[in-house]
C-alpha atoms as one frame of an Amber mdcrd trajectory, in Angstrom:
protein
  26.329 115.579 -43.110  26.372 113.938 -46.556  26.377 110.482 -44.953  23.347
 111.416 -42.887  21.474 112.682 -45.949  22.404 109.509 -47.869  21.242 107.334
 -44.951  17.880 109.117 -44.765  17.531 108.801 -48.550  17.992 105.025 -48.422
  15.601 104.731 -45.484  12.948 106.655 -47.428  13.457 104.464 -50.504  13.156
 101.261 -48.429   9.925 102.488 -46.810   8.444 103.369 -50.186   9.446  99.995
 -51.619   7.906  98.246 -48.614   4.631 100.141 -49.014   4.620  99.409 -52.746
   5.149  95.688 -52.141   2.359  95.593 -49.542   0.007  97.412 -51.898   0.674
  94.791 -54.589   0.283  91.803 -52.245  -2.262  89.178 -53.173  -4.978  88.376
 -50.652  -3.206  85.093 -49.896   0.104  86.865 -49.238  -1.656  89.418 -47.025
  -3.313  86.609 -45.078   0.015  84.823 -44.549   1.598  88.045 -43.281  -1.348
  88.743 -40.965  -1.296  85.164 -39.653   2.354  85.500 -38.630   1.611  88.776
 -36.866  -1.442  87.308 -35.129   0.634  84.417 -33.822   3.329  86.769 -32.496
   1.219  89.373 -30.692  -0.604  89.023 -27.374  -4.349  89.351 -27.966  -6.503
  90.677 -25.115 -10.296  91.035 -25.221 -11.355  93.193 -22.286 -15.033  92.269
 -22.131 -16.566  88.766 -22.264 -19.824  88.188 -20.410 -20.762  85.023 -18.533
 -24.092  83.710 -17.191 -24.799  82.803 -13.574 -24.470  79.071 -14.401 -21.081
  79.486 -16.055 -18.479  76.756 -15.437 -21.073  74.092 -14.735 -22.238  71.087
 -16.758 -24.891  73.372 -18.261 -22.367  75.979 -19.482 -19.038  74.182 -19.743
 -16.309  76.589 -20.931 -14.148  73.674 -22.038 -16.674  72.441 -24.587 -17.138
  74.092 -27.975 -20.755  75.183 -27.760 -23.245  77.871 -28.751 -21.650  80.626
 -26.701 -19.312  83.104 -28.382 -16.432  82.558 -25.979 -15.211  79.205 -24.738
 -11.779  77.648 -24.434 -11.853  75.803 -27.795 -12.962  78.940 -29.663 -10.271
  81.027 -27.963  -7.682  78.467 -29.056  -9.037  78.312 -32.613  -9.083  82.075
 -33.047  -5.839  82.873 -31.278  -7.534  84.893 -28.535  -4.968  84.691 -25.741
  -6.590  86.655 -22.930 -10.195  87.230 -21.943 -11.549  89.487 -19.213 -14.473
  87.428 -17.942 -17.048  89.813 -16.560 -18.848  89.849 -13.234 -21.965  91.675
 -14.398 -24.926  92.549 -12.184 -27.802  94.584 -13.642 -29.049  97.733 -11.976
 -32.157  97.445  -9.815 -33.819  99.743  -7.299 -31.438 100.699  -4.543 -32.795
  98.975  -1.475 -31.029  97.121   1.337 -32.294  93.769   0.015 -31.204  94.537
  -3.534 -27.730  95.591  -2.408 -27.372  92.185  -0.739 -28.675  90.382  -3.819
 -26.238  92.271  -6.066 -23.373  91.180  -3.831 -24.593  87.564  -3.849 -24.998
  87.557  -7.638 -21.501  88.962  -8.042 -20.017  86.227  -5.850 -21.703  83.534
  -7.955 -19.802  84.786 -11.016 -16.516  85.238  -9.166 -16.825  81.635  -7.983
 -17.571  80.448 -11.526 -14.441  82.078 -12.998 -12.281  80.625 -10.226 -13.894
  77.200 -10.739 -13.087  77.289 -14.460  -9.433  78.109 -13.814  -8.668  76.156
 -10.654 -10.863  73.044 -10.809 -12.154  72.438 -14.317  -9.352  73.441 -16.709
  -6.208  74.432 -14.780  -4.065  72.893 -17.534  -5.629  75.142 -20.190  -6.407
  78.485 -18.573  -5.084  80.375 -15.552  -6.321  83.431 -13.675  -4.074  86.505
 -13.794  -3.849  88.875 -10.845  -1.167  91.184 -12.261  -0.043  92.460 -15.651
   3.096  90.337 -15.323   0.908  87.287 -14.620  -0.661  87.806 -18.053   2.746
  87.653 -19.743   3.949  84.706 -17.652   0.824  82.608 -18.196   0.784  83.348
 -21.917   4.432  82.334 -22.248   3.622  79.050 -20.478   1.285  78.175 -23.346
  -1.971  78.505 -21.440  -4.875  80.863 -22.047  -5.265  83.752 -19.618  -8.395
  84.664 -17.682  -8.765  88.076 -16.061 -11.753  89.481 -14.169 -13.629  92.715
 -14.708 -16.688  93.946 -12.832 -19.494  95.550 -14.833 -21.523  97.909 -12.638
 -20.251  99.376  -9.386 -23.686  98.570  -7.981 -22.094  95.350  -6.668 -20.487
  97.342  -3.837 -23.720  99.136  -2.944 -22.582 101.748  -0.427 -19.923  99.507
   1.141 -16.447 100.734   0.162 -14.797  97.756   1.892 -16.191  95.386  -0.747
 -13.673  96.778  -3.232 -10.851  95.160  -1.250 -12.705  91.841  -1.191 -13.335
  91.888  -4.935  -9.728  92.914  -5.600  -8.511  89.931  -3.579 -10.723  87.714
  -5.749  -9.040  89.050  -8.876 -11.150  91.988 -10.047  -8.830  94.259 -12.014
 -11.317  96.739 -13.442 -14.751  97.952 -12.453 -17.244  99.735 -14.681 -18.591
 102.440 -12.388 -22.215 102.163 -13.567 -24.332 100.304 -16.104 -27.802 101.047
 -17.481 -29.275 103.220 -14.751 -27.765 105.591 -12.198 -26.244 104.163  -9.031
 -24.667 105.607  -5.895 -21.316 106.181  -7.644 -22.245 108.206 -10.726 -24.735
 108.910 -13.489 -25.252 106.426 -16.304 -25.152 107.138 -20.035 -28.531 105.377
 -20.154 -30.878 106.510 -17.345 -33.727 104.075 -16.713 -37.239 105.466 -16.325
 -38.334 102.142 -14.832 -35.949 102.811 -11.930 -37.175 106.384 -11.515 -34.033
 107.896 -13.055 -33.999 111.508 -14.134 -31.545 112.588 -16.832 -28.970 113.283
 -14.117 -28.898 112.406 -10.430 -25.412 113.428  -9.287 -24.384 115.771 -12.119
 -21.553 113.334 -12.823 -19.644 111.547 -10.069 -21.170 111.608  -6.566 -19.278
 112.325  -3.340 -19.351 108.597  -2.627 -18.086 108.010  -6.162 -15.042 110.159
  -5.441 -14.222 107.855  -2.515 -14.728 104.808  -4.750 -12.295 106.112  -7.382
  -9.695 106.940  -4.730 -10.001 103.467  -3.213  -9.777 101.801  -6.637  -6.593
 103.801  -7.269  -5.215 102.702  -3.895  -6.006  99.029  -4.447  -4.929  98.848
  -8.078  -8.301  98.369  -9.793  -8.595 100.021 -13.203 -11.437 102.551 -13.348
 -13.724 101.752 -16.297 -15.674 104.636 -17.834 -17.812 102.663 -20.309 -21.575
 102.983 -19.674 -21.294 106.173 -17.621 -22.534 109.629 -18.644 -20.254 112.082
 -20.421 -20.138 114.372 -17.380 -19.299 111.389 -15.176 -16.534 110.318 -17.544
 -14.996 113.796 -17.664 -15.141 113.930 -13.860 -13.419 110.537 -13.580 -10.387
 111.429 -15.702  -9.806 114.476 -13.488 -10.287 112.549 -10.254  -8.311 109.394
 -10.987  -4.634 109.403 -10.076  -4.093 106.545 -12.545  -5.007 106.078 -16.208
  -8.524 104.781 -16.849 -10.028 102.457 -19.437 -13.225 102.325 -21.421 -13.547
  98.542 -21.447 -16.081  98.356 -24.299 -16.922 101.586 -26.115 -16.617 102.931
 -29.660 -16.596 106.333 -31.385 -19.618 108.590 -31.369 -18.333 110.429 -34.441
 -19.055 107.272 -36.463 -22.077 105.942 -34.553 -24.004 108.520 -32.550 -25.298
 106.513 -29.594 -25.073 107.427 -25.929 -22.794 104.486 -25.102 -20.034 105.668
 -27.430 -17.408 108.309 -26.689 -17.311 111.630 -28.515 -14.092 113.341 -29.564
 -13.965 115.523 -26.449 -14.073 112.404 -24.280 -11.432 110.663 -26.374  -9.092
 113.642 -26.061  -9.687 113.701 -22.283  -8.877 109.988 -22.173  -5.612 110.648
 -24.015  -4.667 113.404 -21.565  -5.349 110.987 -18.710  -3.112 108.355 -20.338
  -5.916 105.843 -20.655  -7.173 103.537 -23.386 -10.488 103.028 -25.187 -11.211
  99.382 -25.944 -13.105  99.690 -29.226 -16.130  97.401 -29.016 -17.433  95.077
 -31.727 -21.097  95.400 -30.817 -23.068  96.026 -33.998 -25.381  98.728 -32.693
 -22.386 100.698 -31.346 -20.475 100.313 -34.609 -23.103 101.309 -37.150 -26.552
 102.905 -36.923 -29.044 100.274 -38.013 -31.799 101.006 -40.548 -35.305 101.327
 -39.087 -36.335  97.967 -40.599 -33.608  96.151 -38.693 -34.504  97.864 -35.417
 -38.144  96.862 -35.889 -37.222  93.245 -36.652 -34.855  93.026 -33.662 -37.442
  94.492 -31.316 -40.066  92.044 -32.564 -37.671  89.150 -31.945 -36.915  90.317
 -28.405 -40.608  90.765 -27.613 -41.466  87.328 -29.020 -38.846  85.685 -26.817
 -39.565  87.804 -23.743 -36.153  89.496 -23.684 -36.418  92.883 -22.013 -32.855
  93.124 -20.637 -29.713  91.039 -20.113 -31.133  89.395 -16.991 -34.192  88.140
 -18.867 -31.911  86.745 -21.576 -29.796  84.943 -18.948 -32.985  83.433 -17.512
 -33.713  81.654 -20.820 -32.714  78.027 -21.271 -29.514  77.315 -23.215 -31.698
  76.056 -26.078 -33.705  79.293 -26.173 -30.538  81.406 -25.917 -29.088  79.494
 -28.875 -32.309  80.048 -30.845 -32.181  83.786 -30.131 -28.528  84.023 -31.193
 -29.265  82.160 -34.412 -32.240  84.340 -35.320 -30.365  87.509 -34.363 -27.466
  86.327 -36.525 -29.839  85.900 -39.482 -31.043  89.480 -39.044 -27.450  90.697
 -38.788 -26.626  88.884 -42.021 -29.518  90.660 -43.706 -28.308  94.061 -42.482
 -24.599  93.419 -41.851 -22.161  95.289 -39.653 -18.694  94.109 -40.636 -15.132
  93.911 -39.378 -14.387  96.726 -41.823 -17.002  98.935 -40.117 -15.478  98.029
 -36.746 -11.917  98.884 -37.757 -13.187 102.241 -39.036 -13.700 103.103 -35.353
 -10.149 102.030 -34.526  -8.867 104.191 -37.395 -10.813 107.228 -36.166  -9.558
 106.891 -32.599  -5.959 106.264 -33.672  -5.951 109.355 -35.886  -7.475 111.504
 -33.139  -5.653 110.391 -29.987  -2.790 108.165 -31.118  -2.334 104.428 -31.275
  -1.158 104.194 -27.633  -4.681 104.949 -26.418  -6.748 102.468 -28.444  -7.536
  98.805 -27.772  -9.977  96.069 -28.750 -12.947  94.370 -27.078 -15.882  92.255
 -28.205 -18.650  92.286 -25.566 -19.181  88.663 -26.606 -22.084  86.876 -24.943
 -23.413  90.261 -23.853 -24.577  91.524 -27.232 -21.273  91.783 -29.102 -20.517
  90.301 -32.471 -20.250  91.516 -36.047 -19.912  89.855 -39.413 -16.380  88.473
 -39.480 -15.882  88.562 -35.709 -18.962  86.903 -34.331 -17.189  84.662 -31.827
 -13.698  84.080 -30.432 -12.823  81.578 -33.180 -12.876  84.434 -35.729 -10.468
  86.697 -33.834  -7.808  86.503 -36.567 -10.092  88.445 -38.936  -9.575  91.625
 -36.901  -5.806  91.336 -37.252  -6.190  90.632 -40.973  -8.201  93.816 -41.493
  -5.684  95.865 -39.495  -2.834  94.512 -41.631  -4.814  95.232 -44.817  -4.959
  98.867 -43.694  -1.233  99.097 -43.216  -0.835  98.673 -39.461   2.593  97.254
 -38.612   3.202  94.338 -36.252   4.264  96.799 -33.529   1.049  98.776 -33.975
  -1.144  95.663 -34.026   0.553  94.496 -30.829  -0.287  97.790 -29.120  -3.932
  97.635 -30.191  -4.395  93.998 -29.213  -2.789  94.038 -25.795   0.237  96.175
 -25.045  -1.798  99.343 -24.458  -3.995  97.524 -21.953  -0.963  96.125 -20.150
   0.641  99.588 -20.101  -2.386 101.031 -18.314  -2.619  98.043 -15.977   1.052
  98.378 -14.986   0.665 102.105 -14.356  -2.409 101.432 -12.197  -0.327  98.930
 -10.219   2.508 101.473  -9.867   0.153 104.196  -8.603  -1.412 101.755  -6.129
   1.986 100.713  -4.765   3.001 104.350  -4.331  -0.273 105.252  -2.587   0.039
 102.271  -0.245   3.651 103.176   0.526   2.689 106.751   1.408  -0.244 105.636
   3.581   1.955 103.245   5.537   4.569 105.895   6.395
């Protein structure tokens, strides 16, 4: 008994000494420590957008350019894994538009495959499983994964999920801005004739979609969907879910963020919220900034993400530069971003929190405005006392845990169905 008490005493003293040393570290010493941690851990960003002309001479991912994510910037910043996103915006639900959504999705699938298989197979490889991520990373290459943003790409055709899964899709955001046939959106669109709620959460078709995603092994993504939809999903899904790019409503009260009730439901489900570094989801902007941003968008004819993608690369670069100048005037910082991580960790535990950027889709904050600055997030986490084990969970291990469990559930469901 005395030995045990003595052992615990020495452990307590060593912890206190360690905390005291860290508190007295110089900025240079803190940076050195953080750099070692950053080099050791696997860093996964679960949401990086791409344009329709991605992986072409116009938008070459192997060239350091104006975009926030490219291969050189990933290498510079130590960003090991990126989920490149097959995004299709919501339009009116007609037969022609369902076909166009499918066509637009295939263009982006093809682009991601082209980047990995034809353009830069020596630098980046596509992962189809959680173990692929580990294997590819250990080989020294960057890792590409695929996520779908907006279940509208399947229209009403459940069989398309299998096709997209075969192409590498490993998560799907059930809706985007505007309701679809699967569930209600957090942001109904009057221009599409949306009421506040169409399905009162997840539709009957949506229930089939979730079941099929569970069976195939596609992570169900609850970002962008309404609160009622999200709470429905965590009850319906047999596997843990993710919020691929969301932050905390307690710190920034916008419809796209998750409130504490949702976060606690996510914890109960076993899922993970990928805290997003998109300025307007991190910190409520002053009215002057909103006015200036709106004026810039109107001047450049940007009404939504599709209209931005339609701009020339030169015009897109001009918009990013001018938006960056406004952000510098009214900054949202890495410190503000990590406040969201802190809140979620304290509420639901570190096993249920991750990191995402939404780069090239609106993401970016002062200190983490492109992939080359990824280290700054780790530095801020270390400043706040997160250990290497905790940083590793936030940056990638939590995501891989969910992915592996989704794979396990899928294998079990397929086994049962084949009996």
